N, CA, C and O atoms as CSV, one atom per row, in Angstrom:
chain,resi,resn,atom,element,x,y,z
A,1,UNK,N,N,279.091,229.086,130.004
A,1,UNK,CA,C,279.115,229.671,128.483
A,1,UNK,C,C,277.956,230.657,128.383
A,1,UNK,O,O,276.876,230.485,128.948
A,2,UNK,N,N,278.264,231.698,127.622
A,2,UNK,CA,C,277.300,232.564,127.074
A,2,UNK,C,C,276.511,232.214,125.990
A,2,UNK,O,O,277.020,231.434,125.184
A,3,UNK,N,N,275.343,232.625,125.777
A,3,UNK,CA,C,274.712,232.342,124.483
A,3,UNK,C,C,275.449,232.756,123.197
A,3,UNK,O,O,275.482,232.071,122.174
A,4,UNK,N,N,276.021,233.925,123.360
A,4,UNK,CA,C,276.844,234.336,122.284
A,4,UNK,C,C,277.971,233.431,121.866
A,4,UNK,O,O,278.228,233.226,120.679
A,5,UNK,N,N,278.661,232.875,122.899
A,5,UNK,CA,C,279.692,231.997,122.731
A,5,UNK,C,C,279.180,230.588,121.980
A,5,UNK,O,O,279.800,230.088,121.041
A,6,UNK,N,N,278.073,230.083,122.488
A,6,UNK,CA,C,277.404,228.988,121.875
A,6,UNK,C,C,277.085,229.296,120.320
A,6,UNK,O,O,277.341,228.493,119.422
A,7,UNK,N,N,276.551,230.440,120.137
A,7,UNK,CA,C,276.211,230.827,118.741
A,7,UNK,C,C,277.558,230.857,117.886
A,7,UNK,O,O,277.598,230.326,116.776
A,8,UNK,N,N,278.583,231.454,118.409
A,8,UNK,CA,C,279.731,231.446,117.589
A,8,UNK,C,C,280.301,229.998,117.258
A,8,UNK,O,O,280.751,229.712,116.149
A,9,UNK,N,N,280.236,229.091,118.353
A,9,UNK,CA,C,280.630,227.745,118.079
A,9,UNK,C,C,279.691,227.019,117.037
A,9,UNK,O,O,280.151,226.246,116.196
A,10,UNK,N,N,278.371,227.311,117.141
A,10,UNK,CA,C,277.503,226.668,116.132
A,10,UNK,C,C,277.771,227.125,114.727
A,10,UNK,O,O,277.746,226.327,113.790
A,11,UNK,N,N,278.050,228.523,114.559
A,11,UNK,CA,C,278.343,228.988,113.269
A,11,UNK,C,C,279.649,228.498,112.679
A,11,UNK,O,O,279.762,228.201,111.490
A,12,UNK,N,N,280.634,228.427,113.568
A,12,UNK,CA,C,281.959,227.923,113.105
A,12,UNK,C,C,281.873,226.552,112.644
A,12,UNK,O,O,282.373,226.224,111.568
A,13,UNK,N,N,281.216,225.666,113.460
A,13,UNK,CA,C,281.088,224.292,113.118
A,13,UNK,C,C,280.284,224.112,111.851
A,13,UNK,O,O,280.680,223.296,111.019
A,14,UNK,N,N,279.181,224.817,111.642
A,14,UNK,CA,C,278.417,224.673,110.469
A,14,UNK,C,C,279.125,225.197,109.176
A,14,UNK,O,O,278.982,224.595,108.112
A,15,UNK,N,N,279.839,226.249,109.272
A,15,UNK,CA,C,280.585,226.787,108.122
A,15,UNK,C,C,281.746,225.868,107.706
A,15,UNK,O,O,282.084,225.733,106.531
A,16,UNK,N,N,282.327,225.253,108.728
A,16,UNK,CA,C,283.502,224.374,108.443
A,16,UNK,C,C,283.001,222.888,108.120
A,16,UNK,O,O,283.715,222.179,107.411
A,17,UNK,N,N,281.930,222.458,108.566
A,17,UNK,CA,C,281.479,221.160,108.295
A,17,UNK,C,C,280.679,221.054,107.039
A,17,UNK,O,O,280.796,220.075,106.303
A,18,UNK,N,N,279.837,222.082,106.770
A,18,UNK,CA,C,278.851,221.953,105.641
A,18,UNK,C,C,278.911,223.295,104.997
A,18,UNK,O,O,277.915,224.011,105.094
A,19,UNK,N,N,280.086,223.775,104.271
A,19,UNK,CA,C,280.275,225.017,103.714
A,19,UNK,C,C,279.303,225.249,102.492
A,19,UNK,O,O,278.815,226.357,102.267
A,20,UNK,N,N,279.074,224.227,101.783
A,20,UNK,CA,C,278.305,224.292,100.591
A,20,UNK,C,C,276.827,223.766,100.668
A,20,UNK,O,O,276.013,224.074,99.797
A,21,UNK,N,N,276.522,223.012,101.671
A,21,UNK,CA,C,275.326,222.433,101.736
A,21,UNK,C,C,274.238,223.283,102.606
A,21,UNK,O,O,273.021,223.234,102.425
A,22,UNK,N,N,274.840,223.988,103.481
A,22,UNK,CA,C,273.960,224.740,104.408
A,22,UNK,C,C,274.180,226.296,104.498
A,22,UNK,O,O,275.320,226.734,104.651
A,23,UNK,N,N,273.105,227.120,104.404
A,23,UNK,CA,C,273.313,228.563,104.460
A,23,UNK,C,C,272.792,228.964,105.780
A,23,UNK,O,O,271.732,228.509,106.211
A,24,UNK,N,N,273.541,229.834,106.450
A,24,UNK,CA,C,273.058,230.317,107.834
A,24,UNK,C,C,273.032,231.801,107.808
A,24,UNK,O,O,273.867,232.468,107.198
A,25,UNK,N,N,272.043,232.298,108.492
A,25,UNK,CA,C,271.935,233.694,108.773
A,25,UNK,C,C,271.868,233.825,110.226
A,25,UNK,O,O,270.979,233.277,110.878
A,26,UNK,N,N,272.853,234.588,110.783
A,26,UNK,CA,C,272.920,234.903,112.208
A,26,UNK,C,C,272.063,236.144,112.547
A,26,UNK,O,O,272.411,237.242,112.114
A,27,UNK,N,N,270.971,236.009,113.295
A,27,UNK,CA,C,269.941,237.017,113.463
A,27,UNK,C,C,270.427,237.832,114.684
A,27,UNK,O,O,270.770,237.275,115.727
A,28,UNK,N,N,270.443,239.110,114.523
A,28,UNK,CA,C,270.728,239.951,115.666
A,28,UNK,C,C,269.530,240.753,116.144
A,28,UNK,O,O,268.769,241.339,115.374
A,29,UNK,N,N,269.420,240.741,117.408
A,29,UNK,CA,C,268.148,241.494,117.938
A,29,UNK,C,C,268.587,243.032,117.886
A,29,UNK,O,O,269.705,243.425,117.550
A,30,UNK,N,N,267.567,243.790,118.257
A,30,UNK,CA,C,267.791,245.278,118.252
A,30,UNK,C,C,266.545,245.948,117.826
A,30,UNK,O,O,265.570,245.304,117.440
A,31,UNK,N,N,266.571,247.243,117.893
A,31,UNK,CA,C,265.408,248.056,117.654
A,31,UNK,C,C,264.817,247.857,116.210
A,31,UNK,O,O,263.644,248.159,115.991
A,32,UNK,N,N,265.602,247.367,115.260
A,32,UNK,CA,C,265.156,247.255,113.975
A,32,UNK,C,C,264.733,245.861,113.609
A,32,UNK,O,O,264.274,245.612,112.495
A,33,UNK,N,N,264.886,244.952,114.546
A,33,UNK,CA,C,264.765,243.480,114.272
A,33,UNK,C,C,263.321,243.125,114.845
A,33,UNK,O,O,262.607,243.977,115.375
A,34,UNK,N,N,262.985,241.892,114.704
A,34,UNK,CA,C,261.729,241.364,115.265
A,34,UNK,C,C,262.077,240.801,116.678
A,34,UNK,O,O,262.693,239.739,116.761
A,35,UNK,N,N,261.720,241.445,117.715
A,35,UNK,CA,C,262.037,240.987,119.028
A,35,UNK,C,C,261.535,239.500,119.255
A,35,UNK,O,O,260.399,239.115,118.980
A,36,UNK,N,N,262.464,238.782,119.752
A,36,UNK,CA,C,262.143,237.324,120.078
A,36,UNK,C,C,262.418,236.437,118.910
A,36,UNK,O,O,262.354,235.221,119.093
A,37,UNK,N,N,262.716,236.908,117.731
A,37,UNK,CA,C,262.978,235.943,116.584
A,37,UNK,C,C,264.166,235.080,116.823
A,37,UNK,O,O,265.174,235.549,117.350
A,38,UNK,N,N,264.088,233.899,116.474
A,38,UNK,CA,C,265.237,232.874,116.752
A,38,UNK,C,C,266.544,233.371,116.290
A,38,UNK,O,O,266.702,234.095,115.308
A,39,UNK,N,N,267.530,232.901,117.121
A,39,UNK,CA,C,268.929,233.354,116.908
A,39,UNK,C,C,269.422,233.121,115.517
A,39,UNK,O,O,270.121,233.967,114.958
A,40,UNK,N,N,269.051,231.907,114.894
A,40,UNK,CA,C,269.636,231.562,113.648
A,40,UNK,C,C,268.621,231.101,112.680
A,40,UNK,O,O,267.684,230.396,113.053
A,41,UNK,N,N,268.770,231.477,111.429
A,41,UNK,CA,C,267.975,231.099,110.343
A,41,UNK,C,C,268.801,230.359,109.410
A,41,UNK,O,O,269.810,230.864,108.919
A,42,UNK,N,N,268.391,229.118,109.131
A,42,UNK,CA,C,269.237,228.185,108.415
A,42,UNK,C,C,268.434,227.514,107.283
A,42,UNK,O,O,267.295,227.069,107.428
A,43,UNK,N,N,269.119,227.488,106.184
A,43,UNK,CA,C,268.577,226.797,104.932
A,43,UNK,C,C,269.358,225.534,104.629
A,43,UNK,O,O,270.549,225.559,104.319
A,44,UNK,N,N,268.618,224.402,104.735
A,44,UNK,CA,C,269.098,223.143,104.562
A,44,UNK,C,C,268.261,222.411,103.376
A,44,UNK,O,O,267.077,222.145,103.585
A,45,UNK,N,N,268.839,222.099,102.188
A,45,UNK,CA,C,268.197,221.537,101.183
A,45,UNK,C,C,266.861,222.255,100.772
A,45,UNK,O,O,265.832,221.639,100.496
A,46,UNK,N,N,266.981,223.573,100.759
A,46,UNK,CA,C,265.879,224.429,100.380
A,46,UNK,C,C,264.823,224.485,101.462
A,46,UNK,O,O,263.771,225.068,101.199
A,47,UNK,N,N,264.997,223.943,102.642
A,47,UNK,CA,C,263.976,224.040,103.785
A,47,UNK,C,C,264.648,225.084,104.822
A,47,UNK,O,O,265.798,224.966,105.244
A,48,UNK,N,N,263.819,226.049,105.144
A,48,UNK,CA,C,264.280,226.983,106.217
A,48,UNK,C,C,263.827,226.433,107.571
A,48,UNK,O,O,262.675,226.054,107.786
A,49,UNK,N,N,264.855,226.416,108.502
A,49,UNK,CA,C,264.594,226.167,109.853
A,49,UNK,C,C,265.131,227.296,110.770
A,49,UNK,O,O,266.017,228.074,110.416
A,50,UNK,N,N,264.563,227.316,111.894
A,50,UNK,CA,C,265.078,228.348,112.900
A,50,UNK,C,C,265.556,227.659,114.101
A,50,UNK,O,O,265.031,226.603,114.453
A,51,UNK,N,N,266.561,228.214,114.777
A,51,UNK,CA,C,267.088,227.743,115.994
A,51,UNK,C,C,267.257,228.799,117.001
A,51,UNK,O,O,267.846,229.845,116.727
A,52,UNK,N,N,266.747,228.550,118.183
A,52,UNK,CA,C,266.987,229.452,119.305
A,52,UNK,C,C,267.923,228.795,120.245
A,52,UNK,O,O,267.726,227.654,120.662
A,53,UNK,N,N,268.989,229.551,120.592
A,53,UNK,CA,C,269.970,229.108,121.364
A,53,UNK,C,C,269.889,229.553,122.885
A,53,UNK,O,O,269.745,230.735,123.196
A,54,UNK,N,N,269.990,228.527,123.809
A,54,UNK,CA,C,269.935,228.844,125.208
A,54,UNK,C,C,271.005,228.145,126.008
A,54,UNK,O,O,271.452,227.050,125.669
A,55,UNK,N,N,271.397,228.786,127.051
A,55,UNK,CA,C,272.386,228.023,127.782
A,55,UNK,C,C,271.968,228.104,129.380
A,55,UNK,O,O,271.278,229.021,129.824
A,56,UNK,N,N,272.420,227.149,130.085
A,56,UNK,CA,C,272.113,227.073,131.516
A,56,UNK,C,C,270.617,226.981,131.704
A,56,UNK,O,O,269.968,226.225,130.981
A,57,UNK,N,N,270.015,227.740,132.675
A,57,UNK,CA,C,268.654,227.693,132.978
A,57,UNK,C,C,267.864,228.818,132.328
A,57,UNK,O,O,266.749,229.108,132.760
A,58,UNK,N,N,268.425,229.475,131.277
A,58,UNK,CA,C,267.647,230.515,130.580
A,58,UNK,C,C,266.407,229.913,129.982
A,58,UNK,O,O,266.424,228.790,129.478
A,59,UNK,N,N,265.368,230.639,130.039
A,59,UNK,CA,C,264.204,230.139,129.513
A,59,UNK,C,C,263.667,231.067,128.380
A,59,UNK,O,O,264.099,232.216,128.280
A,60,UNK,N,N,262.741,230.580,127.542
A,60,UNK,CA,C,262.169,231.418,126.516
A,60,UNK,C,C,261.341,232.597,127.127
A,60,UNK,O,O,260.609,232.474,128.109
A,61,UNK,N,N,261.536,233.694,126.466
A,61,UNK,CA,C,260.907,234.796,126.741
A,61,UNK,C,C,259.574,234.879,126.078
A,61,UNK,O,O,259.425,234.259,125.025
A,62,UNK,N,N,258.494,235.640,126.620
A,62,UNK,CA,C,257.176,235.689,125.817
A,62,UNK,C,C,257.250,235.939,124.425
A,62,UNK,O,O,256.537,235.297,123.654
A,63,UNK,N,N,258.144,236.923,123.966
A,63,UNK,CA,C,258.244,237.176,122.549
A,63,UNK,C,C,258.842,235.981,121.759
A,63,UNK,O,O,258.509,235.778,120.592
A,64,UNK,N,N,259.712,235.210,122.403
A,64,UNK,CA,C,260.246,234.003,121.769
A,64,UNK,C,C,259.203,232.848,121.602
A,64,UNK,O,O,259.103,232.129,120.608
A,65,UNK,N,N,258.465,232.792,122.704
A,65,UNK,CA,C,257.288,231.764,122.600
A,65,UNK,C,C,256.359,232.136,121.502
A,65,UNK,O,O,255.810,231.261,120.832
A,66,UNK,N,N,256.165,233.405,121.294
A,66,UNK,CA,C,255.243,233.906,120.336
A,66,UNK,C,C,255.738,233.519,118.889
A,66,UNK,O,O,255.014,233.010,118.033
A,67,UNK,N,N,257.069,233.832,118.735
A,67,UNK,CA,C,257.636,233.300,117.411
A,67,UNK,C,C,257.724,231.901,117.141
A,67,UNK,O,O,257.620,231.425,116.011
A,68,UNK,N,N,257.930,231.203,118.252
A,68,UNK,CA,C,257.925,229.737,118.025
A,68,UNK,C,C,256.504,229.312,117.506
A,68,UNK,O,O,256.369,228.577,116.528
A,69,UNK,N,N,255.490,229.806,118.203
A,69,UNK,CA,C,254.126,229.438,117.764
A,69,UNK,C,C,253.801,229.911,116.276
A,69,UNK,O,O,253.221,229.200,115.456
A,70,UNK,N,N,254.231,231.145,116.051
A,70,UNK,CA,C,253.927,231.646,114.676
A,70,UNK,C,C,254.738,230.827,113.470
A,70,UNK,O,O,254.205,230.607,112.382
A,71,UNK,N,N,255.917,230.457,113.757
A,71,UNK,CA,C,256.750,229.630,112.902
A,71,UNK,C,C,256.089,228.208,112.694
A,71,UNK,O,O,255.910,227.709,111.583
A,72,UNK,N,N,255.759,227.633,113.859
A,72,UNK,CA,C,255.079,226.300,113.700
A,72,UNK,C,C,253.834,226.356,113.037
A,72,UNK,O,O,253.529,225.503,112.203
A,73,UNK,N,N,252.993,227.414,113.379
A,73,UNK,CA,C,251.644,227.538,112.695
A,73,UNK,C,C,251.784,227.642,111.244
A,73,UNK,O,O,250.937,227.169,110.487
A,74,UNK,N,N,252.850,228.259,110.829
A,74,UNK,CA,C,253.144,228.513,109.342
A,74,UNK,C,C,253.708,227.367,108.743
A,74,UNK,O,O,253.946,227.454,107.539
A,75,UNK,N,N,253.999,226.206,109.382
A,75,UNK,CA,C,254.561,225.019,108.783
A,75,UNK,C,C,256.020,225.073,108.953
A,75,UNK,O,O,256.664,224.188,108.389
A,76,UNK,N,N,256.657,225.970,109.641
A,76,UNK,CA,C,258.065,225.977,109.820
A,76,UNK,C,C,258.642,225.110,110.847
A,76,UNK,O,O,257.922,224.485,111.626
A,77,UNK,N,N,259.890,225.056,110.873
A,77,UNK,CA,C,260.660,224.174,111.872
A,77,UNK,C,C,261.332,225.123,112.798
A,77,UNK,O,O,262.169,225.925,112.385
A,78,UNK,N,N,260.951,225.037,114.134
A,78,UNK,CA,C,261.590,225.796,115.153
A,78,UNK,C,C,262.302,224.825,116.076
A,78,UNK,O,O,261.722,223.813,116.470
A,79,UNK,N,N,263.510,225.101,116.418
A,79,UNK,CA,C,264.305,224.225,117.353
A,79,UNK,C,C,264.962,225.011,118.522
A,79,UNK,O,O,265.185,226.214,118.380
A,80,UNK,N,N,265.255,224.409,119.590
A,80,UNK,CA,C,266.003,224.916,120.642
A,80,UNK,C,C,267.217,224.086,120.958
A,80,UNK,O,O,267.148,222.875,121.172
A,81,UNK,N,N,268.372,224.806,120.981
A,81,UNK,CA,C,269.601,224.078,121.268
A,81,UNK,C,C,270.234,224.646,122.381
A,81,UNK,O,O,270.355,225.871,122.408
A,82,UNK,N,N,270.696,223.899,123.389
A,82,UNK,CA,C,271.369,224.295,124.570
A,82,UNK,C,C,272.800,223.958,124.571
A,82,UNK,O,O,273.550,224.438,125.421
A,83,UNK,N,N,273.236,223.104,123.599
A,83,UNK,CA,C,274.716,222.646,123.438
A,83,UNK,C,C,275.037,222.628,122.024
A,83,UNK,O,O,274.154,222.630,121.166
A,84,UNK,N,N,276.385,222.608,121.732
A,84,UNK,CA,C,276.812,222.447,120.430
A,84,UNK,C,C,276.355,221.122,119.814
A,84,UNK,O,O,275.990,221.020,118.643
A,85,UNK,N,N,276.404,220.086,120.723
A,85,UNK,CA,C,276.060,218.758,120.237
A,85,UNK,C,C,274.699,218.539,119.929
A,85,UNK,O,O,274.423,217.663,119.108
A,86,UNK,N,N,273.695,219.287,120.531
A,86,UNK,CA,C,272.384,219.295,120.194
A,86,UNK,C,C,272.137,220.004,118.865
A,86,UNK,O,O,271.346,219.593,118.017
A,87,UNK,N,N,272.888,221.114,118.756
A,87,UNK,CA,C,272.774,221.824,117.428
A,87,UNK,C,C,273.210,220.908,116.285
A,87,UNK,O,O,272.547,220.803,115.253
A,88,UNK,N,N,274.361,220.244,116.510
A,88,UNK,CA,C,274.824,219.285,115.469
A,88,UNK,C,C,273.678,218.267,115.091
A,88,UNK,O,O,273.381,217.993,113.928
A,89,UNK,N,N,273.080,217.747,116.195
A,89,UNK,CA,C,272.006,216.711,115.908
A,89,UNK,C,C,270.868,217.296,115.059
A,89,UNK,O,O,270.384,216.638,114.138
A,90,UNK,N,N,270.448,218.504,115.360
A,90,UNK,CA,C,269.416,219.201,114.637
A,90,UNK,C,C,269.803,219.139,113.115
A,90,UNK,O,O,269.155,218.556,112.246
A,91,UNK,N,N,270.872,219.782,112.957
A,91,UNK,CA,C,271.457,220.024,111.537
A,91,UNK,C,C,271.491,218.643,110.711
A,91,UNK,O,O,270.963,218.519,109.606
A,92,UNK,N,N,272.117,217.715,111.325
A,92,UNK,CA,C,272.432,216.433,110.674
A,92,UNK,C,C,271.108,215.665,110.437
A,92,UNK,O,O,270.940,214.993,109.420
A,93,UNK,N,N,270.158,215.791,111.427
A,93,UNK,CA,C,268.747,215.245,111.203
A,93,UNK,C,C,268.055,215.893,109.956
A,93,UNK,O,O,267.501,215.222,109.086
A,94,UNK,N,N,268.131,217.171,109.950
A,94,UNK,CA,C,267.549,217.930,108.789
A,94,UNK,C,C,268.232,217.543,107.517
A,94,UNK,O,O,267.545,217.416,106.503
A,95,UNK,N,N,269.492,217.349,107.478
A,95,UNK,CA,C,270.219,216.940,106.231
A,95,UNK,C,C,269.813,215.720,105.756
A,95,UNK,O,O,269.897,215.507,104.547
A,96,UNK,N,N,269.330,214.767,106.600
A,96,UNK,CA,C,268.888,213.336,106.208
A,96,UNK,C,C,267.555,213.403,105.548
A,96,UNK,O,O,267.285,212.520,104.734
A,97,UNK,N,N,266.726,214.301,105.788
A,97,UNK,CA,C,265.431,214.548,105.155
A,97,UNK,C,C,265.432,214.844,103.786
A,97,UNK,O,O,266.289,215.576,103.291
A,98,UNK,N,N,264.443,214.275,103.079
A,98,UNK,CA,C,264.377,214.544,101.596
A,98,UNK,C,C,263.513,215.661,101.303
A,98,UNK,O,O,263.342,216.021,100.138
């Protein structure tokens, strides 16, 4: 599976399962974006979390590691998901938090 396919599955699941509880922004890379920024920016109960999607043996690039560090240093929540099941766990764990 390609990362883009995993991303589509995550977005479809999220929009179908939690259409009113969760807001998602699909981040596209490119010349005008922030290189290495996580693939997804998600708002759950007023908390913003980020999620980087990877498949197979793909590893984080230096720019992705830099964003992970910056987000965590700022008190943000950065996650990595390699499967739809892991993505679901992340979202559902965040929904349980107050």
